Structure formats: C-alpha cells, structure tokens
C-alpha positions in Angstrom: 104.5 111.5 91.3 106.7 111.0 88.4 105.5 112.3 85.0 107.2 111.7 81.6 106.0 113.2 78.4 107.1 112.3 74.8 105.9 112.9 71.3 104.7 110.1 69.2 105.4 111.1 65.6 102.4 110.4 63.3 100.2 109.4 66.3 100.2 112.2 68.9 101.5 112.6 72.4 102.2 110.3 75.4 102.1 111.0 79.1 103.5 108.3 81.4 102.6 108.8 85.1 103.9 106.7 88.1 102.2 107.7 91.4 103.7 107.7 94.8 102.1 104.2 95.4 103.7 103.0 92.2 100.5 102.9 90.2 101.4 103.5 86.5 99.1 105.1 83.9 99.9 105.9 80.3 97.8 108.4 78.5 98.0 108.6 74.7 96.5 111.7 73.0 96.0 110.9 69.4 96.1 113.6 66.7 92.5 112.8 65.7 91.4 113.7 69.3 91.0 110.3 70.8 92.6 109.6 74.2 93.6 106.1 75.5 94.4 105.5 79.2 96.3 102.3 80.1 96.6 101.1 83.6 99.5 98.9 84.5 100.1 96.3 87.2 101.8 98.0 90.2 104.2 95.0 90.5 104.9 94.7 86.8 104.9 98.1 85.0 105.1 96.2 81.7 101.7 94.4 82.2 98.6 96.3 81.2 95.7 95.6 83.4 93.1 97.7 81.6 92.6 100.2 78.8 89.9 102.7 78.1 89.4 104.9 75.0 87.6 108.2 75.0 86.6 110.7 72.3 87.5 114.4 72.7 84.3 115.3 74.4 84.4 112.4 76.8 88.1 113.1 77.7 87.2 116.7 78.5 84.4 115.7 80.7 86.6 113.3 82.6 89.3 115.9 83.0 86.6 118.2 84.6 85.6 115.5 87.1 89.2 114.7 88.0 90.0 118.4 88.3 87.2 118.9 90.8 84.8 120.9 88.5 81.9 118.6 89.1 82.5 117.8 92.8 84.9 119.2 95.3 85.9 116.7 98.1 84.8 117.6 101.6 87.3 119.4 103.8 87.7 116.3 106.0 90.4 115.0 103.6 90.1 111.2 103.5 88.0 110.9 106.6 84.6 109.3 106.0 83.1 109.5 109.5 83.8 111.6 112.5 82.4 111.0 116.0 83.5 113.8 118.3 87.3 113.1 118.5 87.2 109.6 117.1 87.5 109.2 113.5 87.4 106.2 110.9 89.9 106.6 108.0 90.9 104.5 105.0 94.8 104.6 104.1 96.6 102.4 101.5 100.0 101.2 102.8 102.7 102.6 100.6 105.5 100.6 99.1 108.6 100.6 101.4 106.7 101.8 104.3 108.1 100.6 107.7 104.9 98.4 108.4 105.3 96.4 105.1 105.6 92.7 105.7 105.0 93.0 109.5 102.4 91.5 111.7 99.9 93.9 113.3 100.8 92.5 116.7 104.5 92.8 116.0 104.2 96.6 115.5 101.6 96.9 118.3 99.5 99.5 116.6 96.9 99.7 119.3 99.3 100.2 122.2 101.9 102.3 120.3 99.5 104.7 118.6 96.1 104.3 120.3 94.6 103.2 116.9 92.4 100.2 116.2 92.7 98.3 112.9 89.0 97.7 112.0 89.4 96.0 108.7 92.0 95.5 105.8 91.2 95.3 102.1 94.0 93.3 100.8 95.6 94.3 97.4 94.5 91.1 95.9 90.8 91.9 96.6 90.6 89.8 99.8 89.2 91.5 102.9 89.8 90.9 106.6 87.2 92.2 109.0 88.6 92.7 112.6 92.1 91.4 111.7 94.1 89.8 114.5 97.6 90.4 115.7 99.0 87.7 113.2 97.7 89.5 110.2 100.6 90.5 107.9 100.5 94.0 106.4 101.5 94.3 102.8 102.2 97.2 100.3 99.0 98.2 98.7 96.7 96.9 101.4 94.1 99.4 102.5 93.7 99.8 106.3 90.5 100.9 107.9 91.4 102.3 111.2 89.7 104.2 114.0 91.2 106.6 116.6 91.8 110.2 117.3 92.8 112.4 114.2 96.3 113.1 115.6 97.0 109.4 116.5 96.0 108.3 113.0 98.2 111.0 111.4 101.2 109.8 113.5 100.5 106.1 112.5 100.4 107.1 108.8 103.6 109.2 109.0 105.6 106.7 111.0 104.4 103.3 109.7 102.4 103.4 106.6 104.2 106.0 104.5 107.4 105.5 102.7 
C-alpha cells in the first residue's frame, strides 16, 4: 500500500492511498472537522467513482469500525466456510498476476493445484457460476474457489498475486 500525505493550506490535510490492488482513496480532513473520502476508478486514478462526507463524530465511529474496535474478523482469515480439509475462499485477482488474461483451461487450475473454480464475480459486476475452461481471468475479478487450504494458498501465491 502506498500512502502520500500533504497539507492543504486554508483547508486541512489530505491523505492519498493506493492499495496493492490499485484501489485509490483520497481522504481530506477539513480544519472544521469534516472528512471527505473519494474513491477513484482503479483503471483511471483521475476519475472519481464516489464521495462521502462525514462529520467528526461519524468519522471517528468509522475509524473504530475499520480499526476492529466493533468487530474483530474471525481467525479463519478470508475463509467463509470450512468442511474438514475442504474450504471455500474468495480472492480478488491482483493486477499483474500471472493468471491475468489467461483462460481457466489454459492454466489448468484443477489439475495443477487441485482447486475448483466455483464462480467468478467479474470486476464489471457480471458473475459467472460454474465457469468453464474458456473463461478468461481478469485483474480485479473475484474468484470463488474450493479445495484444501494449502492448495488454495499455493494457487494464490503462484497465479493470483502479483
């Protein structure tokens, strides 16, 4: 994650955040206590997709939520279901990952990793249940996969992460 901070004379303070997945957020803290959060298009960091404004109290409540003061995630990391040794996990394909722009059959996920791709949530809000071998994987797609924990970790490390 890349974080840049700068003062905005007469306005307040600005924090620009670019995540590992190239999501960009800009947070402006105004001198009067207001906070604005801008969310940018991952493919065009100049295009604002959404903006939200919070007063000081709201901003502090949200900070607590994000910081884990309200709810601490379960120890299973990103795993939603576990059946003995078989798990189902959601993972967003990172930009520049080896699997980007490749077909499922081309990289032969099932035979090479022992993992099944159950569904794909495409970045552009399309979904594909039980995708076939001709389905192309794109950066930002979220794969829903099932398999053993170690097999899924290996798949993520070798093909889905940059």
